[in-house]
N, CA, C and O atoms as CSV, one atom per row, in Angstrom:
chain,resi,resn,atom,element,x,y,z
A,1,MET,N,N,51.339,-42.549,-63.428
A,1,MET,CA,C,51.600,-42.031,-62.346
A,1,MET,C,C,53.290,-41.480,-62.654
A,1,MET,O,O,53.688,-40.366,-62.314
A,2,ARG,N,N,53.911,-42.234,-63.169
A,2,ARG,CA,C,55.328,-42.123,-63.797
A,2,ARG,C,C,55.558,-41.100,-64.828
A,2,ARG,O,O,56.664,-40.593,-65.011
A,3,LEU,N,N,54.550,-40.813,-65.468
A,3,LEU,CA,C,54.652,-39.468,-66.379
A,3,LEU,C,C,54.450,-38.098,-65.448
A,3,LEU,O,O,55.137,-37.128,-65.766
A,4,ILE,N,N,53.662,-37.986,-64.464
A,4,ILE,CA,C,53.239,-37.119,-63.887
A,4,ILE,C,C,54.408,-36.750,-62.778
A,4,ILE,O,O,54.774,-35.622,-62.448
A,5,GLU,N,N,54.848,-37.921,-62.338
A,5,GLU,CA,C,55.756,-37.633,-61.205
A,5,GLU,C,C,57.066,-36.517,-61.303
A,5,GLU,O,O,57.397,-35.907,-60.286
A,6,PRO,N,N,57.704,-36.325,-62.460
A,6,PRO,CA,C,58.738,-35.344,-62.788
A,6,PRO,C,C,57.918,-33.623,-62.447
A,6,PRO,O,O,58.419,-32.682,-61.832
A,7,ILE,N,N,56.688,-33.694,-63.031
A,7,ILE,CA,C,56.023,-32.390,-63.085
A,7,ILE,C,C,55.431,-32.090,-61.477
A,7,ILE,O,O,55.456,-30.958,-60.994
A,8,SER,N,N,55.025,-33.009,-60.912
A,8,SER,CA,C,54.597,-32.695,-59.510
A,8,SER,C,C,55.838,-32.409,-58.575
A,8,SER,O,O,55.806,-31.574,-57.672
A,9,VAL,N,N,56.779,-33.079,-58.842
A,9,VAL,CA,C,58.177,-32.719,-58.070
A,9,VAL,C,C,58.556,-31.306,-58.283
A,9,VAL,O,O,58.768,-30.527,-57.353
A,10,ARG,N,N,58.633,-30.998,-59.533
A,10,ARG,CA,C,59.092,-29.709,-60.201
A,10,ARG,C,C,58.116,-28.470,-59.634
A,10,ARG,O,O,58.668,-27.612,-58.945
A,11,PHE,N,N,56.958,-28.376,-59.852
A,11,PHE,CA,C,56.016,-27.494,-59.538
A,11,PHE,C,C,55.448,-27.865,-57.905
A,11,PHE,O,O,55.040,-26.931,-57.215
A,12,GLY,N,N,55.453,-28.822,-57.530
A,12,GLY,CA,C,54.621,-28.895,-55.955
A,12,GLY,C,C,55.580,-29.409,-54.691
A,12,GLY,O,O,55.419,-29.358,-53.472
A,13,ALA,N,N,56.643,-29.922,-55.526
A,13,ALA,CA,C,57.713,-30.501,-54.606
A,13,ALA,C,C,57.026,-31.815,-53.920
A,13,ALA,O,O,57.375,-32.116,-52.779
A,14,ASP,N,N,55.881,-32.736,-54.730
A,14,ASP,CA,C,55.401,-33.627,-54.189
A,14,ASP,C,C,55.634,-34.821,-54.828
A,14,ASP,O,O,55.388,-34.694,-56.027
A,15,HIS,N,N,56.067,-36.114,-54.490
A,15,HIS,CA,C,56.661,-37.024,-54.977
A,15,HIS,C,C,55.543,-38.177,-54.600
A,15,HIS,O,O,55.366,-38.789,-53.547
A,16,LEU,N,N,54.827,-38.239,-55.925
A,16,LEU,CA,C,53.748,-39.207,-56.010
A,16,LEU,C,C,54.192,-40.622,-55.497
A,16,LEU,O,O,53.618,-41.267,-54.620
A,17,LEU,N,N,55.191,-40.953,-56.120
A,17,LEU,CA,C,55.658,-42.520,-55.866
A,17,LEU,C,C,56.358,-42.768,-54.671
A,17,LEU,O,O,56.716,-43.916,-54.406
A,18,ARG,N,N,56.623,-41.713,-53.830
A,18,ARG,CA,C,57.530,-42.047,-52.797
A,18,ARG,C,C,56.880,-42.992,-51.534
A,18,ARG,O,O,55.727,-42.769,-51.164
A,19,ASP,N,N,57.683,-44.044,-50.909
A,19,ASP,CA,C,56.813,-44.617,-49.880
A,19,ASP,C,C,57.140,-43.706,-48.647
A,19,ASP,O,O,58.271,-43.304,-48.372
A,20,PRO,N,N,55.924,-43.417,-47.897
A,20,PRO,CA,C,56.383,-42.721,-46.786
A,20,PRO,C,C,56.792,-43.361,-45.532
A,20,PRO,O,O,57.221,-42.659,-44.617
A,21,ILE,N,N,56.681,-44.850,-45.390
A,21,ILE,CA,C,56.762,-45.516,-44.440
A,21,ILE,C,C,58.205,-45.336,-44.001
A,21,ILE,O,O,58.409,-44.708,-42.962
A,22,PRO,N,N,59.102,-45.768,-44.612
A,22,PRO,CA,C,60.809,-45.311,-44.018
A,22,PRO,C,C,60.401,-44.104,-43.250
A,22,PRO,O,O,60.417,-44.180,-42.021
A,23,TYR,N,N,60.025,-42.964,-43.847
A,23,TYR,CA,C,60.435,-41.601,-43.274
A,23,TYR,C,C,59.674,-41.543,-41.937
A,23,TYR,O,O,60.163,-40.954,-40.973
A,24,LEU,N,N,58.382,-42.202,-41.876
A,24,LEU,CA,C,57.539,-42.431,-40.640
A,24,LEU,C,C,58.433,-43.004,-39.434
A,24,LEU,O,O,58.683,-42.524,-38.329
A,25,GLU,N,N,58.805,-44.142,-40.015
A,25,GLU,CA,C,59.505,-44.922,-39.064
A,25,GLU,C,C,60.941,-44.316,-38.622
A,25,GLU,O,O,61.493,-44.611,-37.562
A,26,ALA,N,N,61.356,-43.610,-39.390
A,26,ALA,CA,C,62.734,-42.965,-38.929
A,26,ALA,C,C,62.268,-41.532,-38.053
A,26,ALA,O,O,63.047,-40.935,-37.310
A,27,ALA,N,N,61.224,-41.229,-38.234
A,27,ALA,CA,C,60.848,-40.085,-37.315
A,27,ALA,C,C,60.204,-40.774,-35.864
A,27,ALA,O,O,59.832,-39.952,-35.027
A,28,GLY,N,N,60.073,-42.022,-35.572
A,28,GLY,CA,C,59.783,-42.644,-34.374
A,28,GLY,C,C,58.377,-43.106,-34.361
A,28,GLY,O,O,57.903,-43.188,-33.228
A,29,PHE,N,N,57.641,-43.408,-35.274
A,29,PHE,CA,C,56.406,-43.757,-35.622
A,29,PHE,C,C,56.254,-45.216,-35.608
A,29,PHE,O,O,57.246,-45.874,-35.919
A,30,VAL,N,N,55.175,-45.822,-35.298
A,30,VAL,CA,C,55.035,-47.223,-35.462
A,30,VAL,C,C,53.834,-47.412,-36.191
A,30,VAL,O,O,52.716,-47.135,-35.757
A,31,ILE,N,N,54.153,-48.019,-37.608
A,31,ILE,CA,C,53.062,-48.561,-38.432
A,31,ILE,C,C,52.203,-49.339,-38.086
A,31,ILE,O,O,52.847,-50.324,-37.724
A,32,SER,N,N,50.752,-49.634,-37.906
A,32,SER,CA,C,49.859,-50.195,-37.368
A,32,SER,C,C,49.352,-51.057,-38.856
A,32,SER,O,O,49.182,-52.272,-38.958
A,33,GLU,N,N,49.172,-49.958,-39.985
A,33,GLU,CA,C,48.274,-50.221,-40.964
A,33,GLU,C,C,48.693,-49.506,-42.238
A,33,GLU,O,O,49.020,-48.352,-41.959
A,34,SER,N,N,48.809,-49.785,-43.607
A,34,SER,CA,C,48.974,-49.371,-44.684
A,34,SER,C,C,48.472,-49.826,-45.695
A,34,SER,O,O,48.503,-51.050,-45.827
A,35,ARG,N,N,47.827,-48.973,-46.771
A,35,ARG,CA,C,47.326,-49.529,-48.057
A,35,ARG,C,C,47.355,-48.371,-49.013
A,35,ARG,O,O,47.359,-47.186,-48.680
A,36,ARG,N,N,47.377,-48.893,-50.372
A,36,ARG,CA,C,47.107,-48.115,-51.142
A,36,ARG,C,C,46.010,-48.434,-52.114
A,36,ARG,O,O,45.782,-49.520,-52.646
A,37,THR,N,N,45.369,-47.291,-52.251
A,37,THR,CA,C,43.961,-47.487,-52.821
A,37,THR,C,C,43.771,-46.379,-54.143
A,37,THR,O,O,44.553,-45.496,-54.496
A,38,GLY,N,N,42.518,-46.740,-54.698
A,38,GLY,CA,C,42.563,-45.489,-55.997
A,38,GLY,C,C,42.882,-46.239,-57.123
A,38,GLY,O,O,43.079,-47.454,-57.156
A,39,ARG,N,N,42.929,-45.313,-58.200
A,39,ARG,CA,C,43.038,-45.588,-59.674
A,39,ARG,C,C,44.877,-45.641,-59.514
A,39,ARG,O,O,45.485,-44.638,-59.143
A,40,GLY,N,N,45.389,-46.573,-59.756
A,40,GLY,CA,C,46.880,-46.405,-60.062
A,40,GLY,C,C,47.406,-46.375,-58.346
A,40,GLY,O,O,48.450,-45.791,-58.054
A,41,GLY,N,N,46.698,-46.952,-57.459
A,41,GLY,CA,C,47.350,-46.509,-56.175
A,41,GLY,C,C,47.672,-45.224,-55.745
A,41,GLY,O,O,48.444,-45.110,-54.793
A,42,VAL,N,N,47.244,-44.315,-56.247
A,42,VAL,CA,C,47.486,-42.787,-56.061
A,42,VAL,C,C,47.217,-42.340,-54.608
A,42,VAL,O,O,47.838,-41.437,-54.048
A,43,THR,N,N,46.032,-43.214,-53.953
A,43,THR,CA,C,45.930,-42.849,-52.490
A,43,THR,C,C,46.712,-43.662,-51.593
A,43,THR,O,O,46.553,-44.857,-51.839
A,44,PHE,N,N,47.541,-43.420,-50.589
A,44,PHE,CA,C,48.238,-44.138,-49.654
A,44,PHE,C,C,47.885,-43.967,-48.393
A,44,PHE,O,O,48.381,-42.968,-47.873
A,45,ARG,N,N,47.009,-44.781,-47.548
A,45,ARG,CA,C,46.758,-44.589,-46.165
A,45,ARG,C,C,47.628,-45.188,-45.471
A,45,ARG,O,O,48.100,-46.268,-45.827
A,46,VAL,N,N,48.016,-44.495,-44.226
A,46,VAL,CA,C,48.754,-45.119,-43.441
A,46,VAL,C,C,48.335,-44.799,-42.061
A,46,VAL,O,O,48.057,-43.624,-41.822
A,47,LEU,N,N,48.238,-45.821,-40.968
A,47,LEU,CA,C,47.965,-45.465,-39.796
A,47,LEU,C,C,49.009,-45.717,-38.778
A,47,LEU,O,O,49.484,-46.839,-38.604
A,48,ALA,N,N,49.371,-44.651,-38.096
A,48,ALA,CA,C,50.696,-44.485,-37.274
A,48,ALA,C,C,50.650,-44.140,-36.194
A,48,ALA,O,O,49.821,-43.251,-35.998
A,49,GLN,N,N,51.356,-44.556,-35.122
A,49,GLN,CA,C,51.287,-43.761,-33.504
A,49,GLN,C,C,52.526,-43.572,-33.307
A,49,GLN,O,O,53.364,-44.393,-33.680
A,50,LYS,N,N,52.830,-42.452,-32.686
A,50,LYS,CA,C,54.007,-42.000,-31.819
A,50,LYS,C,C,53.956,-42.479,-30.567
A,50,LYS,O,O,53.142,-42.035,-29.757
A,51,PRO,N,N,54.941,-43.573,-30.228
A,51,PRO,CA,C,54.996,-43.827,-28.969
A,51,PRO,C,C,55.077,-42.950,-27.651
A,51,PRO,O,O,55.996,-42.156,-27.851
A,52,ALA,N,N,54.547,-42.736,-26.424
A,52,ALA,CA,C,54.610,-41.889,-25.591
A,52,ALA,C,C,56.215,-42.012,-25.217
A,52,ALA,O,O,56.854,-43.063,-25.254
A,53,ASP,N,N,56.752,-40.656,-24.831
A,53,ASP,CA,C,58.332,-40.869,-24.401
A,53,ASP,C,C,58.230,-41.246,-23.200
A,53,ASP,O,O,59.240,-41.503,-22.545
């Protein structure tokens, strides 16, 4: 994954290794579950809810 990261950022603006949880929390979401699966942890599943205003 670390070898592919620079290429994916350059051509797809996709950060494969970036942890999305801080960005979701900063946007006001409440994280109830998160896990990495797949070979090398390439799939990151997050269950989050945005509280009602």
